PDB file of N, H, CA, C and O in Angstrom:
ATOM      1  N   UNK A   1       1.251  20.749   8.880  1.00  0.00           N
ATOM      2  CA  UNK A   1       0.487  19.508   8.933  1.00  0.00           C
ATOM      3  C   UNK A   1       1.453  18.328   9.026  1.00  0.00           C
ATOM      4  O   UNK A   1       2.413  18.248   8.259  1.00  0.00           O
ATOM      5  N   UNK A   2       1.210  17.441   9.935  1.00  0.00           N
ATOM      6  H   UNK A   2       0.431  17.506  10.558  1.00  0.00           H
ATOM      7  CA  UNK A   2       2.076  16.292  10.176  1.00  0.00           C
ATOM      8  C   UNK A   2       1.650  15.115   9.304  1.00  0.00           C
ATOM      9  O   UNK A   2       0.459  14.857   9.130  1.00  0.00           O
ATOM     10  N   UNK A   3       2.624  14.413   8.767  1.00  0.00           N
ATOM     11  H   UNK A   3       3.592  14.622   8.909  1.00  0.00           H
ATOM     12  CA  UNK A   3       2.349  13.212   7.973  1.00  0.00           C
ATOM     13  C   UNK A   3       2.304  12.021   8.917  1.00  0.00           C
ATOM     14  O   UNK A   3       3.345  11.470   9.274  1.00  0.00           O
ATOM     15  N   UNK A   4       1.116  11.625   9.320  1.00  0.00           N
ATOM     16  H   UNK A   4       0.270  12.073   9.031  1.00  0.00           H
ATOM     17  CA  UNK A   4       0.956  10.514  10.241  1.00  0.00           C
ATOM     18  C   UNK A   4       0.498   9.284   9.447  1.00  0.00           C
ATOM     19  O   UNK A   4      -0.687   8.956   9.389  1.00  0.00           O
ATOM     20  N   UNK A   5       1.476   8.627   8.844  1.00  0.00           N
ATOM     21  H   UNK A   5       2.438   8.893   8.891  1.00  0.00           H
ATOM     22  CA  UNK A   5       1.166   7.484   7.982  1.00  0.00           C
ATOM     23  C   UNK A   5       0.613   6.301   8.760  1.00  0.00           C
ATOM     24  O   UNK A   5      -0.198   5.539   8.234  1.00  0.00           O
ATOM     25  N   UNK A   6       1.044   6.139  10.008  1.00  0.00           N
ATOM     26  H   UNK A   6       1.702   6.758  10.436  1.00  0.00           H
ATOM     27  CA  UNK A   6       0.526   5.032  10.819  1.00  0.00           C
ATOM     28  C   UNK A   6      -0.973   5.215  11.074  1.00  0.00           C
ATOM     29  O   UNK A   6      -1.738   4.256  10.975  1.00  0.00           O
ATOM     30  N   UNK A   7      -1.393   6.429  11.399  1.00  0.00           N
ATOM     31  H   UNK A   7      -0.772   7.209  11.479  1.00  0.00           H
ATOM     32  CA  UNK A   7      -2.818   6.694  11.633  1.00  0.00           C
ATOM     33  C   UNK A   7      -3.612   6.539  10.345  1.00  0.00           C
ATOM     34  O   UNK A   7      -4.704   5.970  10.347  1.00  0.00           O
ATOM     35  N   UNK A   8      -3.073   7.036   9.263  1.00  0.00           N
ATOM     36  H   UNK A   8      -2.186   7.498   9.261  1.00  0.00           H
ATOM     37  CA  UNK A   8      -3.760   6.890   7.974  1.00  0.00           C
ATOM     38  C   UNK A   8      -3.872   5.413   7.609  1.00  0.00           C
ATOM     39  O   UNK A   8      -4.895   4.976   7.082  1.00  0.00           O
ATOM     40  N   UNK A   9      -2.821   4.648   7.891  1.00  0.00           N
ATOM     41  H   UNK A   9      -1.991   5.003   8.320  1.00  0.00           H
ATOM     42  CA  UNK A   9      -2.854   3.214   7.614  1.00  0.00           C
ATOM     43  C   UNK A   9      -3.962   2.514   8.384  1.00  0.00           C
ATOM     44  O   UNK A   9      -4.641   1.640   7.847  1.00  0.00           O
ATOM     45  N   UNK A  10      -4.144   2.901   9.645  1.00  0.00           N
ATOM     46  H   UNK A  10      -3.592   3.611  10.081  1.00  0.00           H
ATOM     47  CA  UNK A  10      -5.230   2.303  10.438  1.00  0.00           C
ATOM     48  C   UNK A  10      -6.594   2.621   9.829  1.00  0.00           C
ATOM     49  O   UNK A  10      -7.498   1.787   9.856  1.00  0.00           O
ATOM     50  N   UNK A  11      -6.738   3.806   9.292  1.00  0.00           N
ATOM     51  H   UNK A  11      -6.004   4.484   9.270  1.00  0.00           H
ATOM     52  CA  UNK A  11      -7.982   4.205   8.622  1.00  0.00           C
ATOM     53  C   UNK A  11      -8.259   3.270   7.434  1.00  0.00           C
ATOM     54  O   UNK A  11      -9.371   2.764   7.285  1.00  0.00           O
ATOM     55  N   UNK A  12      -7.252   3.049   6.603  1.00  0.00           N
ATOM     56  H   UNK A  12      -6.348   3.460   6.724  1.00  0.00           H
ATOM     57  CA  UNK A  12      -7.438   2.177   5.439  1.00  0.00           C
ATOM     58  C   UNK A  12      -7.634   0.718   5.848  1.00  0.00           C
ATOM     59  O   UNK A  12      -8.376  -0.013   5.192  1.00  0.00           O
ATOM     60  N   UNK A  13      -6.976   0.289   6.922  1.00  0.00           N
ATOM     61  H   UNK A  13      -6.372   0.883   7.455  1.00  0.00           H
ATOM     62  CA  UNK A  13      -7.211  -1.067   7.419  1.00  0.00           C
ATOM     63  C   UNK A  13      -8.663  -1.247   7.833  1.00  0.00           C
ATOM     64  O   UNK A  13      -9.257  -2.297   7.589  1.00  0.00           O
ATOM     65  N   UNK A  14      -9.229  -0.231   8.453  1.00  0.00           N
ATOM     66  H   UNK A  14      -8.746   0.622   8.651  1.00  0.00           H
ATOM     67  CA  UNK A  14     -10.639  -0.294   8.869  1.00  0.00           C
ATOM     68  C   UNK A  14     -11.555  -0.387   7.647  1.00  0.00           C
ATOM     69  O   UNK A  14     -12.515  -1.158   7.639  1.00  0.00           O
ATOM     70  N   UNK A  15     -11.257   0.393   6.634  1.00  0.00           N
ATOM     71  H   UNK A  15     -10.477   1.020   6.641  1.00  0.00           H
ATOM     72  CA  UNK A  15     -12.042   0.321   5.393  1.00  0.00           C
ATOM     73  C   UNK A  15     -11.997  -1.097   4.836  1.00  0.00           C
ATOM     74  O   UNK A  15     -13.023  -1.634   4.417  1.00  0.00           O
ATOM     75  N   UNK A  16     -10.817  -1.702   4.831  1.00  0.00           N
ATOM     76  H   UNK A  16      -9.984  -1.266   5.171  1.00  0.00           H
ATOM     77  CA  UNK A  16     -10.664  -3.046   4.271  1.00  0.00           C
ATOM     78  C   UNK A  16     -11.302  -4.115   5.147  1.00  0.00           C
ATOM     79  O   UNK A  16     -11.667  -5.178   4.645  1.00  0.00           O
ATOM     80  N   UNK A  17     -11.444  -3.858   6.443  1.00  0.00           N
ATOM     81  H   UNK A  17     -11.147  -2.995   6.850  1.00  0.00           H
ATOM     82  CA  UNK A  17     -12.193  -4.788   7.299  1.00  0.00           C
ATOM     83  C   UNK A  17     -13.656  -4.809   6.882  1.00  0.00           C
ATOM     84  O   UNK A  17     -14.299  -5.859   6.898  1.00  0.00           O
ATOM     85  N   UNK A  18     -14.173  -3.654   6.511  1.00  0.00           N
ATOM     86  H   UNK A  18     -13.651  -2.801   6.497  1.00  0.00           H
ATOM     87  CA  UNK A  18     -15.572  -3.534   6.100  1.00  0.00           C
ATOM     88  C   UNK A  18     -15.768  -4.119   4.703  1.00  0.00           C
ATOM     89  O   UNK A  18     -16.719  -4.860   4.457  1.00  0.00           O
ATOM     90  N   UNK A  19     -14.855  -3.775   3.791  1.00  0.00           N
ATOM     91  H   UNK A  19     -14.082  -3.173   3.991  1.00  0.00           H
ATOM     92  CA  UNK A  19     -14.956  -4.255   2.410  1.00  0.00           C
ATOM     93  C   UNK A  19     -13.553  -4.478   1.851  1.00  0.00           C
ATOM     94  O   UNK A  19     -12.904  -3.526   1.416  1.00  0.00           O
ATOM     95  N   UNK A  20     -13.079  -5.720   1.856  1.00  0.00           N
ATOM     96  H   UNK A  20     -13.606  -6.493   2.209  1.00  0.00           H
ATOM     97  CA  UNK A  20     -11.719  -6.004   1.393  1.00  0.00           C
ATOM     98  C   UNK A  20     -11.531  -5.905  -0.124  1.00  0.00           C
ATOM     99  O   UNK A  20     -10.422  -6.104  -0.621  1.00  0.00           O
ATOM    100  N   UNK A  21     -12.582  -5.604  -0.846  1.00  0.00           N
ATOM    101  H   UNK A  21     -13.482  -5.443  -0.442  1.00  0.00           H
ATOM    102  CA  UNK A  21     -12.509  -5.545  -2.305  1.00  0.00           C
ATOM    103  C   UNK A  21     -12.393  -4.127  -2.834  1.00  0.00           C
ATOM    104  O   UNK A  21     -12.947  -3.805  -3.885  1.00  0.00           O
ATOM    105  N   UNK A  22     -11.674  -3.278  -2.111  1.00  0.00           N
ATOM    106  H   UNK A  22     -11.223  -3.539  -1.257  1.00  0.00           H
ATOM    107  CA  UNK A  22     -11.477  -1.884  -2.495  1.00  0.00           C
ATOM    108  C   UNK A  22     -10.028  -1.678  -2.951  1.00  0.00           C
ATOM    109  O   UNK A  22      -9.141  -1.505  -2.114  1.00  0.00           O
ATOM    110  N   UNK A  23      -9.778  -1.695  -4.253  1.00  0.00           N
ATOM    111  H   UNK A  23     -10.498  -1.836  -4.932  1.00  0.00           H
ATOM    112  CA  UNK A  23      -8.388  -1.561  -4.713  1.00  0.00           C
ATOM    113  C   UNK A  23      -7.718  -0.264  -4.273  1.00  0.00           C
ATOM    114  O   UNK A  23      -6.526  -0.263  -3.967  1.00  0.00           O
ATOM    115  N   UNK A  24      -8.463   0.841  -4.236  1.00  0.00           N
ATOM    116  H   UNK A  24      -9.432   0.840  -4.484  1.00  0.00           H
ATOM    117  CA  UNK A  24      -7.849   2.101  -3.824  1.00  0.00           C
ATOM    118  C   UNK A  24      -7.460   2.088  -2.348  1.00  0.00           C
ATOM    119  O   UNK A  24      -6.454   2.689  -1.971  1.00  0.00           O
ATOM    120  N   UNK A  25      -8.237   1.417  -1.519  1.00  0.00           N
ATOM    121  H   UNK A  25      -9.054   0.929  -1.826  1.00  0.00           H
ATOM    122  CA  UNK A  25      -7.882   1.307  -0.103  1.00  0.00           C
ATOM    123  C   UNK A  25      -6.615   0.465   0.063  1.00  0.00           C
ATOM    124  O   UNK A  25      -5.758   0.791   0.884  1.00  0.00           O
ATOM    125  N   UNK A  26      -6.495  -0.611  -0.707  1.00  0.00           N
ATOM    126  H   UNK A  26      -7.192  -0.876  -1.374  1.00  0.00           H
ATOM    127  CA  UNK A  26      -5.268  -1.416  -0.670  1.00  0.00           C
ATOM    128  C   UNK A  26      -4.074  -0.579  -1.124  1.00  0.00           C
ATOM    129  O   UNK A  26      -3.001  -0.630  -0.522  1.00  0.00           O
ATOM    130  N   UNK A  27      -4.272   0.179  -2.176  1.00  0.00           N
ATOM    131  H   UNK A  27      -5.144   0.220  -2.665  1.00  0.00           H
ATOM    132  CA  UNK A  27      -3.197   1.041  -2.689  1.00  0.00           C
ATOM    133  C   UNK A  27      -2.783   2.067  -1.635  1.00  0.00           C
ATOM    134  O   UNK A  27      -1.595   2.211  -1.346  1.00  0.00           O
ATOM    135  N   UNK A  28      -3.742   2.773  -1.068  1.00  0.00           N
ATOM    136  H   UNK A  28      -4.707   2.656  -1.303  1.00  0.00           H
ATOM    137  CA  UNK A  28      -3.431   3.813  -0.088  1.00  0.00           C
ATOM    138  C   UNK A  28      -2.796   3.227   1.172  1.00  0.00           C
ATOM    139  O   UNK A  28      -1.886   3.828   1.743  1.00  0.00           O
ATOM    140  N   UNK A  29      -3.263   2.072   1.602  1.00  0.00           N
ATOM    141  H   UNK A  29      -4.002   1.584   1.138  1.00  0.00           H
ATOM    142  CA  UNK A  29      -2.646   1.408   2.745  1.00  0.00           C
ATOM    143  C   UNK A  29      -1.204   1.040   2.418  1.00  0.00           C
ATOM    144  O   UNK A  29      -0.315   1.200   3.254  1.00  0.00           O
ATOM    145  N   UNK A  30      -0.973   0.553   1.215  1.00  0.00           N
ATOM    146  H   UNK A  30      -1.696   0.424   0.535  1.00  0.00           H
ATOM    147  CA  UNK A  30       0.389   0.194   0.800  1.00  0.00           C
ATOM    148  C   UNK A  30       1.314   1.406   0.844  1.00  0.00           C
ATOM    149  O   UNK A  30       2.462   1.289   1.273  1.00  0.00           O
ATOM    150  N   UNK A  31       0.837   2.550   0.415  1.00  0.00           N
ATOM    151  H   UNK A  31      -0.096   2.645   0.067  1.00  0.00           H
ATOM    152  CA  UNK A  31       1.663   3.757   0.444  1.00  0.00           C
ATOM    153  C   UNK A  31       2.011   4.104   1.895  1.00  0.00           C
ATOM    154  O   UNK A  31       3.159   4.429   2.198  1.00  0.00           O
ATOM    155  N   UNK A  32       1.036   4.035   2.776  1.00  0.00           N
ATOM    156  H   UNK A  32       0.104   3.770   2.529  1.00  0.00           H
ATOM    157  CA  UNK A  32       1.288   4.301   4.201  1.00  0.00           C
ATOM    158  C   UNK A  32       2.303   3.320   4.769  1.00  0.00           C
ATOM    159  O   UNK A  32       3.231   3.716   5.474  1.00  0.00           O
ATOM    160  N   UNK A  33       2.126   2.047   4.462  1.00  0.00           N
ATOM    161  H   UNK A  33       1.372   1.725   3.890  1.00  0.00           H
ATOM    162  CA  UNK A  33       3.039   1.021   4.973  1.00  0.00           C
ATOM    163  C   UNK A  33       4.455   1.237   4.448  1.00  0.00           C
ATOM    164  O   UNK A  33       5.420   1.094   5.199  1.00  0.00           O
ATOM    165  N   UNK A  34       4.588   1.573   3.186  1.00  0.00           N
ATOM    166  H   UNK A  34       3.804   1.689   2.576  1.00  0.00           H
ATOM    167  CA  UNK A  34       5.910   1.815   2.611  1.00  0.00           C
ATOM    168  C   UNK A  34       6.588   2.997   3.300  1.00  0.00           C
ATOM    169  O   UNK A  34       7.792   2.964   3.554  1.00  0.00           O
ATOM    170  N   UNK A  35       5.823   4.027   3.598  1.00  0.00           N
ATOM    171  H   UNK A  35       4.845   4.053   3.392  1.00  0.00           H
ATOM    172  CA  UNK A  35       6.382   5.226   4.243  1.00  0.00           C
ATOM    173  C   UNK A  35       6.876   4.953   5.655  1.00  0.00           C
ATOM    174  O   UNK A  35       7.771   5.645   6.138  1.00  0.00           O
ATOM    175  N   UNK A  36       6.310   3.960   6.320  1.00  0.00           N
ATOM    176  H   UNK A  36       5.583   3.398   5.928  1.00  0.00           H
ATOM    177  CA  UNK A  36       6.769   3.637   7.680  1.00  0.00           C
ATOM    178  C   UNK A  36       7.705   2.425   7.687  1.00  0.00           C
ATOM    179  O   UNK A  36       8.007   1.867   8.742  1.00  0.00           O
ATOM    180  N   UNK A  37       8.157   2.029   6.500  1.00  0.00           N
ATOM    181  H   UNK A  37       7.912   2.482   5.643  1.00  0.00           H
ATOM    182  CA  UNK A  37       9.177   0.995   6.403  1.00  0.00           C
ATOM    183  C   UNK A  37       8.686  -0.441   6.363  1.00  0.00           C
ATOM    184  O   UNK A  37       9.484  -1.367   6.507  1.00  0.00           O
ATOM    185  N   UNK A  38       7.400  -0.643   6.173  1.00  0.00           N
ATOM    186  H   UNK A  38       6.752   0.109   6.056  1.00  0.00           H
ATOM    187  CA  UNK A  38       6.860  -2.014   6.135  1.00  0.00           C
ATOM    188  C   UNK A  38       6.683  -2.443   4.684  1.00  0.00           C
ATOM    189  O   UNK A  38       5.564  -2.618   4.202  1.00  0.00           O
ATOM    190  N   UNK A  39       7.802  -2.607   4.004  1.00  0.00           N
ATOM    191  H   UNK A  39       8.711  -2.465   4.395  1.00  0.00           H
ATOM    192  CA  UNK A  39       7.835  -2.867   2.565  1.00  0.00           C
ATOM    193  C   UNK A  39       7.128  -4.166   2.167  1.00  0.00           C
ATOM    194  O   UNK A  39       6.410  -4.201   1.168  1.00  0.00           O
ATOM    195  N   UNK A  40       7.330  -5.217   2.938  1.00  0.00           N
ATOM    196  H   UNK A  40       7.913  -5.188   3.749  1.00  0.00           H
ATOM    197  CA  UNK A  40       6.727  -6.508   2.584  1.00  0.00           C
ATOM    198  C   UNK A  40       5.204  -6.419   2.598  1.00  0.00           C
ATOM    199  O   UNK A  40       4.543  -6.881   1.668  1.00  0.00           O
ATOM    200  N   UNK A  41       4.653  -5.827   3.651  1.00  0.00           N
ATOM    201  H   UNK A  41       5.190  -5.452   4.406  1.00  0.00           H
ATOM    202  CA  UNK A  41       3.191  -5.647   3.724  1.00  0.00           C
ATOM    203  C   UNK A  41       2.707  -4.710   2.624  1.00  0.00           C
ATOM    204  O   UNK A  41       1.643  -4.926   2.043  1.00  0.00           O
ATOM    205  N   UNK A  42       3.488  -3.668   2.339  1.00  0.00           N
ATOM    206  H   UNK A  42       4.351  -3.493   2.812  1.00  0.00           H
ATOM    207  CA  UNK A  42       3.118  -2.729   1.275  1.00  0.00           C
ATOM    208  C   UNK A  42       3.034  -3.469  -0.062  1.00  0.00           C
ATOM    209  O   UNK A  42       2.103  -3.257  -0.839  1.00  0.00           O
ATOM    210  N   UNK A  43       3.999  -4.324  -0.318  1.00  0.00           N
ATOM    211  H   UNK A  43       4.756  -4.496   0.313  1.00  0.00           H
ATOM    212  CA  UNK A  43       4.012  -5.102  -1.554  1.00  0.00           C
ATOM    213  C   UNK A  43       2.776  -5.989  -1.647  1.00  0.00           C
ATOM    214  O   UNK A  43       2.172  -6.101  -2.714  1.00  0.00           O
ATOM    215  N   UNK A  44       2.398  -6.617  -0.544  1.00  0.00           N
ATOM    216  H   UNK A  44       2.889  -6.527   0.323  1.00  0.00           H
ATOM    217  CA  UNK A  44       1.203  -7.471  -0.533  1.00  0.00           C
ATOM    218  C   UNK A  44      -0.049  -6.678  -0.911  1.00  0.00           C
ATOM    219  O   UNK A  44      -0.876  -7.149  -1.691  1.00  0.00           O
ATOM    220  N   UNK A  45      -0.184  -5.485  -0.360  1.00  0.00           N
ATOM    221  H   UNK A  45       0.488  -5.102   0.275  1.00  0.00           H
ATOM    222  CA  UNK A  45      -1.378  -4.689  -0.639  1.00  0.00           C
ATOM    223  C   UNK A  45      -1.366  -4.119  -2.053  1.00  0.00           C
ATOM    224  O   UNK A  45      -2.424  -3.972  -2.665  1.00  0.00           O
ATOM    225  N   UNK A  46      -0.202  -3.799  -2.573  1.00  0.00           N
ATOM    226  H   UNK A  46       0.657  -3.917  -2.076  1.00  0.00           H
ATOM    227  CA  UNK A  46      -0.135  -3.354  -3.974  1.00  0.00           C
ATOM    228  C   UNK A  46      -0.530  -4.492  -4.905  1.00  0.00           C
ATOM    229  O   UNK A  46      -1.254  -4.282  -5.878  1.00  0.00           O
ATOM    230  N   UNK A  47      -0.062  -5.675  -4.610  1.00  0.00           N
ATOM    231  H   UNK A  47       0.526  -5.846  -3.820  1.00  0.00           H
ATOM    232  CA  UNK A  47      -0.432  -6.831  -5.434  1.00  0.00           C
ATOM    233  C   UNK A  47      -1.930  -7.124  -5.352  1.00  0.00           C
ATOM    234  O   UNK A  47      -2.545  -7.512  -6.345  1.00  0.00           O
ATOM    235  N   UNK A  48      -2.507  -6.940  -4.180  1.00  0.00           N
ATOM    236  H   UNK A  48      -2.007  -6.625  -3.373  1.00  0.00           H
ATOM    237  CA  UNK A  48      -3.948  -7.151  -4.034  1.00  0.00           C
ATOM    238  C   UNK A  48      -4.724  -6.085  -4.800  1.00  0.00           C
ATOM    239  O   UNK A  48      -5.736  -6.389  -5.431  1.00  0.00           O
ATOM    240  N   UNK A  49      -4.266  -4.857  -4.749  1.00  0.00           N
ATOM    241  H   UNK A  49      -3.444  -4.610  -4.236  1.00  0.00           H
ATOM    242  CA  UNK A  49      -4.918  -3.793  -5.526  1.00  0.00           C
ATOM    243  C   UNK A  49      -4.905  -4.148  -7.012  1.00  0.00           C
ATOM    244  O   UNK A  49      -5.891  -3.932  -7.716  1.00  0.00           O
ATOM    245  N   UNK A  50      -3.794  -4.688  -7.478  1.00  0.00           N
ATOM    246  H   UNK A  50      -2.993  -4.863  -6.906  1.00  0.00           H
ATOM    247  CA  UNK A  50      -3.692  -5.064  -8.898  1.00  0.00           C
ATOM    248  C   UNK A  50      -4.517  -6.305  -9.219  1.00  0.00           C
ATOM    249  O   UNK A  50      -5.027  -6.436 -10.331  1.00  0.00           O
ATOM    250  N   UNK A  51      -4.652  -7.200  -8.277  1.00  0.00           N
ATOM    251  H   UNK A  51      -4.238  -7.094  -7.373  1.00  0.00           H
ATOM    252  CA  UNK A  51      -5.517  -8.356  -8.514  1.00  0.00           C
ATOM    253  C   UNK A  51      -6.962  -7.899  -8.679  1.00  0.00           C
ATOM    254  O   UNK A  51      -7.681  -8.371  -9.559  1.00  0.00           O
ATOM    255  N   UNK A  52      -7.369  -6.977  -7.823  1.00  0.00           N
ATOM    256  H   UNK A  52      -6.784  -6.593  -7.108  1.00  0.00           H
ATOM    257  CA  UNK A  52      -8.741  -6.480  -7.875  1.00  0.00           C
ATOM    258  C   UNK A  52      -8.987  -5.565  -9.067  1.00  0.00           C
ATOM    259  O   UNK A  52     -10.081  -5.546  -9.631  1.00  0.00           O
ATOM    260  N   UNK A  53      -7.968  -4.810  -9.444  1.00  0.00           N
ATOM    261  H   UNK A  53      -7.079  -4.825  -8.986  1.00  0.00           H
ATOM    262  CA  UNK A  53      -8.096  -3.867 -10.555  1.00  0.00           C
ATOM    263  C   UNK A  53      -6.790  -3.886 -11.357  1.00  0.00           C
ATOM    264  O   UNK A  53      -5.904  -3.064 -11.121  1.00  0.00           O
ATOM    265  N   UNK A  54      -6.673  -4.817 -12.298  1.00  0.00           N
ATOM    266  H   UNK A  54      -7.392  -5.485 -12.490  1.00  0.00           H
ATOM    267  CA  UNK A  54      -5.417  -4.981 -13.036  1.00  0.00           C
ATOM    268  C   UNK A  54      -4.916  -3.714 -13.737  1.00  0.00           C
ATOM    269  O   UNK A  54      -3.715  -3.580 -13.976  1.00  0.00           O
ATOM    270  N   UNK A  55      -5.792  -2.810 -14.060  1.00  0.00           N
ATOM    271  H   UNK A  55      -6.767  -2.919 -13.866  1.00  0.00           H
ATOM    272  CA  UNK A  55      -5.391  -1.583 -14.734  1.00  0.00           C
ATOM    273  C   UNK A  55      -5.044  -0.440 -13.796  1.00  0.00           C
ATOM    274  O   UNK A  55      -4.920   0.697 -14.250  1.00  0.00           O
ATOM    275  N   UNK A  56      -4.885  -0.698 -12.518  1.00  0.00           N
ATOM    276  H   UNK A  56      -4.986  -1.623 -12.150  1.00  0.00           H
ATOM    277  CA  UNK A  56      -4.587   0.351 -11.533  1.00  0.00           C
ATOM    278  C   UNK A  56      -3.142   0.825 -11.758  1.00  0.00           C
ATOM    279  O   UNK A  56      -2.191   0.248 -11.230  1.00  0.00           O
ATOM    280  N   UNK A  57      -3.010   1.883 -12.551  1.00  0.00           N
ATOM    281  H   UNK A  57      -3.782   2.351 -12.980  1.00  0.00           H
ATOM    282  CA  UNK A  57      -1.685   2.356 -12.967  1.00  0.00           C
ATOM    283  C   UNK A  57      -0.824   2.803 -11.788  1.00  0.00           C
ATOM    284  O   UNK A  57       0.370   2.505 -11.750  1.00  0.00           O
ATOM    285  N   UNK A  58      -1.406   3.503 -10.840  1.00  0.00           N
ATOM    286  H   UNK A  58      -2.376   3.745 -10.871  1.00  0.00           H
ATOM    287  CA  UNK A  58      -0.622   3.985  -9.697  1.00  0.00           C
ATOM    288  C   UNK A  58      -0.086   2.817  -8.870  1.00  0.00           C
ATOM    289  O   UNK A  58       1.056   2.857  -8.411  1.00  0.00           O
ATOM    290  N   UNK A  59      -0.893   1.788  -8.679  1.00  0.00           N
ATOM    291  H   UNK A  59      -1.821   1.756  -9.052  1.00  0.00           H
ATOM    292  CA  UNK A  59      -0.438   0.608  -7.936  1.00  0.00           C
ATOM    293  C   UNK A  59       0.680  -0.097  -8.694  1.00  0.00           C
ATOM    294  O   UNK A  59       1.659  -0.542  -8.095  1.00  0.00           O
ATOM    295  N   UNK A  60       0.533  -0.197  -9.998  1.00  0.00           N
ATOM    296  H   UNK A  60      -0.262   0.165 -10.485  1.00  0.00           H
ATOM    297  CA  UNK A  60       1.567  -0.849 -10.810  1.00  0.00           C
ATOM    298  C   UNK A  60       2.886  -0.072 -10.727  1.00  0.00           C
ATOM    299  O   UNK A  60       3.952  -0.668 -10.571  1.00  0.00           O
ATOM    300  N   UNK A  61       2.810   1.243 -10.830  1.00  0.00           N
ATOM    301  H   UNK A  61       1.944   1.727 -10.956  1.00  0.00           H
ATOM    302  CA  UNK A  61       4.018   2.074 -10.763  1.00  0.00           C
ATOM    303  C   UNK A  61       4.654   2.006  -9.379  1.00  0.00           C
ATOM    304  O   UNK A  61       5.875   1.912  -9.256  1.00  0.00           O
ATOM    305  N   UNK A  62       3.835   2.052  -8.353  1.00  0.00           N
ATOM    306  H   UNK A  62       2.843   2.128  -8.453  1.00  0.00           H
ATOM    307  CA  UNK A  62       4.362   1.995  -6.986  1.00  0.00           C
ATOM    308  C   UNK A  62       5.013   0.652  -6.695  1.00  0.00           C
ATOM    309  O   UNK A  62       6.052   0.590  -6.037  1.00  0.00           O
ATOM    310  N   UNK A  63       4.404  -0.420  -7.183  1.00  0.00           N
ATOM    311  H   UNK A  63       3.560  -0.369  -7.717  1.00  0.00           H
ATOM    312  CA  UNK A  63       4.989  -1.746  -6.981  1.00  0.00           C
ATOM    313  C   UNK A  63       6.334  -1.838  -7.696  1.00  0.00           C
ATOM    314  O   UNK A  63       7.299  -2.352  -7.132  1.00  0.00           O
ATOM    315  N   UNK A  64       6.404  -1.351  -8.913  1.00  0.00           N
ATOM    316  H   UNK A  64       5.619  -0.933  -9.371  1.00  0.00           H
ATOM    317  CA  UNK A  64       7.672  -1.376  -9.662  1.00  0.00           C
ATOM    318  C   UNK A  64       8.739  -0.567  -8.935  1.00  0.00           C
ATOM    319  O   UNK A  64       9.886  -1.000  -8.828  1.00  0.00           O
ATOM    320  N   UNK A  65       8.365   0.599  -8.439  1.00  0.00           N
ATOM    321  H   UNK A  65       7.433   0.950  -8.526  1.00  0.00           H
ATOM    322  CA  UNK A  65       9.314   1.443  -7.711  1.00  0.00           C
ATOM    323  C   UNK A  65       9.784   0.758  -6.426  1.00  0.00           C
ATOM    324  O   UNK A  65      10.974   0.768  -6.108  1.00  0.00           O
ATOM    325  N   UNK A  66       8.851   0.170  -5.701  1.00  0.00           N
ATOM    326  H   UNK A  66       7.885   0.162  -5.960  1.00  0.00           H
ATOM    327  CA  UNK A  66       9.183  -0.494  -4.449  1.00  0.00           C
ATOM    328  C   UNK A  66      10.103  -1.691  -4.693  1.00  0.00           C
ATOM    329  O   UNK A  66      11.042  -1.926  -3.932  1.00  0.00           O
ATOM    330  N   UNK A  67       9.830  -2.432  -5.743  1.00  0.00           N
ATOM    331  H   UNK A  67       9.068  -2.241  -6.361  1.00  0.00           H
ATOM    332  CA  UNK A  67      10.652  -3.605  -6.050  1.00  0.00           C
ATOM    333  C   UNK A  67      12.050  -3.205  -6.530  1.00  0.00           C
ATOM    334  O   UNK A  67      13.005  -3.962  -6.355  1.00  0.00           O
ATOM    335  N   UNK A  68      12.173  -2.025  -7.131  1.00  0.00           N
ATOM    336  H   UNK A  68      11.398  -1.410  -7.273  1.00  0.00           H
ATOM    337  CA  UNK A  68      13.456  -1.575  -7.647  1.00  0.00           C
ATOM    338  C   UNK A  68      14.349  -0.956  -6.568  1.00  0.00           C
ATOM    339  O   UNK A  68      15.569  -0.906  -6.726  1.00  0.00           O
ATOM    340  N   UNK A  69      13.750  -0.488  -5.481  1.00  0.00           N
ATOM    341  H   UNK A  69      12.759  -0.528  -5.353  1.00  0.00           H
ATOM    342  CA  UNK A  69      14.511   0.130  -4.404  1.00  0.00           C
ATOM    343  C   UNK A  69      15.332  -0.922  -3.668  1.00  0.00           C
ATOM    344  O   UNK A  69      14.849  -2.022  -3.400  1.00  0.00           O
ATOM    345  N   UNK A  70      16.576  -0.577  -3.344  1.00  0.00           N
ATOM    346  H   UNK A  70      16.969   0.317  -3.561  1.00  0.00           H
ATOM    347  CA  UNK A  70      17.354  -1.532  -2.543  1.00  0.00           C
ATOM    348  C   UNK A  70      16.769  -1.650  -1.139  1.00  0.00           C
ATOM    349  O   UNK A  70      16.251  -0.685  -0.578  1.00  0.00           O
ATOM    350  N   UNK A  71      16.864  -2.843  -0.597  1.00  0.00           N
ATOM    351  H   UNK A  71      17.284  -3.628  -1.053  1.00  0.00           H
ATOM    352  CA  UNK A  71      16.385  -3.097   0.767  1.00  0.00           C
ATOM    353  C   UNK A  71      17.288  -2.362   1.732  1.00  0.00           C
ATOM    354  O   UNK A  71      18.510  -2.482   1.648  1.00  0.00           O
ATOM    355  N   UNK A  72      16.710  -1.603   2.644  1.00  0.00           N
ATOM    356  H   UNK A  72      15.717  -1.506   2.712  1.00  0.00           H
ATOM    357  CA  UNK A  72      17.495  -0.868   3.647  1.00  0.00           C
ATOM    358  C   UNK A  72      17.755  -1.749   4.851  1.00  0.00           C
ATOM    359  O   UNK A  72      16.911  -2.549   5.254  1.00  0.00           O
ATOM    360  N   UNK A  73      18.931  -1.586   5.412  1.00  0.00           N
ATOM    361  H   UNK A  73      19.616  -0.935   5.084  1.00  0.00           H
ATOM    362  CA  UNK A  73      19.281  -2.324   6.619  1.00  0.00           C
ATOM    363  C   UNK A  73      18.523  -1.727   7.799  1.00  0.00           C
ATOM    364  O   UNK A  73      18.337  -0.512   7.864  1.00  0.00           O
ATOM    365  N   UNK A  74      18.083  -2.573   8.734  1.00  0.00           N
ATOM    366  H   UNK A  74      18.234  -3.560   8.682  1.00  0.00           H
ATOM    367  CA  UNK A  74      17.357  -2.058   9.918  1.00  0.00           C
ATOM    368  C   UNK A  74      18.194  -1.205  10.820  1.00  0.00           C
ATOM    369  O   UNK A  74      17.703  -0.717  11.839  1.00  0.00           O
TER     370      UNK A  74
END
């Protein structure tokens, strides 16, 4: 099975077009974005997931991990 994070990301973007108040969709989109190297956008969606659901432990952990990782050179 192939990990197609870009396709999965488009799926979550569509969900958020329909209802932008879905913290799990923001979280899952952030994971997809992080996997394809779009760290800044991933951070935005993790923060939005936490705004919508402050107790979202997975989003909090992922944001902390993402912020702790050194920025990779292009």
